[in-house]
C-alpha angles and dihedrals in degrees: 000000000000118000095248091047091046090051092050090050093050091051090064117091117255090247093055092046090052092051090052092051091048089054090053097046101066088062091055101031099058122050092202094066107125104189111084110214093175096248121148120238118289090248089060094045089053089068094061096086143332090264092052092045092053092049099045096040090049089055100040095046094046094091120019132181112191136167129219088257089058095051099092090054091045090052091054091047093057101035129104115352089355092066087098086078089072087069089065097055116098099161127029122182113194121194116192115202114223130198118301122231136195130243092260088063100042093100096037125095117252113273123232089251091052092049091049091050092051092049091051091049091049093047095048092046093050095045093052092046093048092048090052094048092046090072090073110128094213095228094124142335131050126196145224111235124205119190125195132165135186142136120268084231090064093070091048096053097031104048093162092061090087100174093067094054120111091233094051104138100211116076102125134027091251089062088072089068093045094046107044091155095061090128089059090052089050093050095043095050092045092051095046098044104028095083092058092053098047096051090076118091116262093246090055092048090052091054091043089056089052090052091048092054090050124169125315111261120254133198113240107222097207090061094059100044115141128181117243130186119306087028094275110151114233128187102217133143127227117269113245110187087168089079105088098162136028128200125187105185130199090261086075087080098171095043130207119280120254092242092053092049090047091055091048091050094047099044110021116019093054095145097044114150103175137024127189116186122188121184141165118243112262125270089234139014088257090059092054093045089051090051091048090051091050090049093051101040104032117012104045097040092051102044108119114260090239095066106120101172127047126175127175120188126183119195123206119265120291118253109285095035116110099178118105122189116249133203088274086072103026093048096060089041089055090050092050093048091050091051094045103043095081093072092062132068093210120033136177118174122198117299090234093056120127096253095194092052091047094050092044091054091048090054094045090053090071129219109339105207092180095047113130095190113132105152125036124181115190129174108210115202090193088071097087137112094259093061126085133252088244091056092049092049091049091052094050093047090048088053090055092052089051092047091053089064093055109080095184098044115141105162132018117179126186118182148151135180143175142145107336098353142073136168129188129180117179132176117192125183128197133170098280106012144034129206133206116200120191119180126170147164130181114034100019111228120191125235092235122215093247090060091054090045095055092044091051086064089056092052089049109178095000122106107257117217118193121202110182116167138135122250109271127237090252091054092048094050131195095297093057130239116311143152092289098048097071096052095083090056096055114107090198095043095133092048090055097039136029107218094246094046089048092053090050094049094046092055092045092052095048116101 
């Protein structure tokens, strides 16, 4: 910047300079900007002065989506004196590229060599990322990390799996505002590519689905060896207290093994505050039993003590999978969730959980003096038109018995919805009053006196307010009540659903 120009710039007040920079940034920060104002890229503008560098780097580093092939460059960009850039990152999406395969292998199980290659790629990618993030100085910031991994070949041979495509429009929450027509993208891609996928015989599609799901990723110890004092080799990962939240979305189809996650929790994610895990139901009962074992033996025991929020979501089986989990799997999962929820302040078990079993186990566990649970979101499949008034009353009284064992409870929300029906029960508790909210449409079930009576015991000396009313015509809308309609009425909506996951599910459930 020339001296005269620099002087003129410095004469402006800091507020005016900030407004000018904010006018420039939208051109550089969003690739979809159409109007060309003739500005260089933000990376070039950052070299103008220290003030400009601080502003533009703070904006451009705020949300990053990188691949494992980008990670060496990313490491250099945040190393040494540039480690201050880590303070600017609030969201980091990390895509790890796995081994490619040819069409002749698309319906074949992964070979041992292929599994080993993927595990090595995963381990190297994670080690380099963790080493880069460990240079954070801790002065400010903290980020949400999302990890996903799949083969570039997956998007070639599975065109209907839209969320693993390079042009997928939803990576960060802000993308929902920039891509209001996501449903049109979903329909267009499905129409264009669906025909290619369905031409294959059913038996081939089944085996393709198995290949797509792959094998859960493992960390290879010999790749993370590090010498410690006395020359004893240790296999430890770098600590990254900068990571405050972790998301594993459904696009991570194969998942990460329980042992690998346990190691990451113990050694790296030591300051983790929230964990959202999304997974597809297993291809077989053995898959689900293995996941449950991992959850019980590795994942839950090794979650850092500082984790306040835990959400587990299980999606239905992928196309080509005929297995459906039974009570033999969902029952023990409900028991485990009931035993584990007390260590978290905010808890959302899987939507497919047996709500009655979960609540029964909570009540049977007795008063939990050390329970940290404040907010509980629970989708109850028994809240539907085909059930009986007696069953609904039993569920709501069981919920009161469970709530009475939770000394720090502030909000408990039970709900369910679908085409033409919706039910919402919410109990909120404040210092001097408690409120019961009961909303319904479809088969109208009453909030019977005995339900109010048992919940009044939970509220104890607080004033209990009861608000029981059906959803109104304005709330239902012209399209009728459906899965999506109830979401805006959930107090714990963001505990139950991440914004991107919600957008995906809403589109999938639309006719």
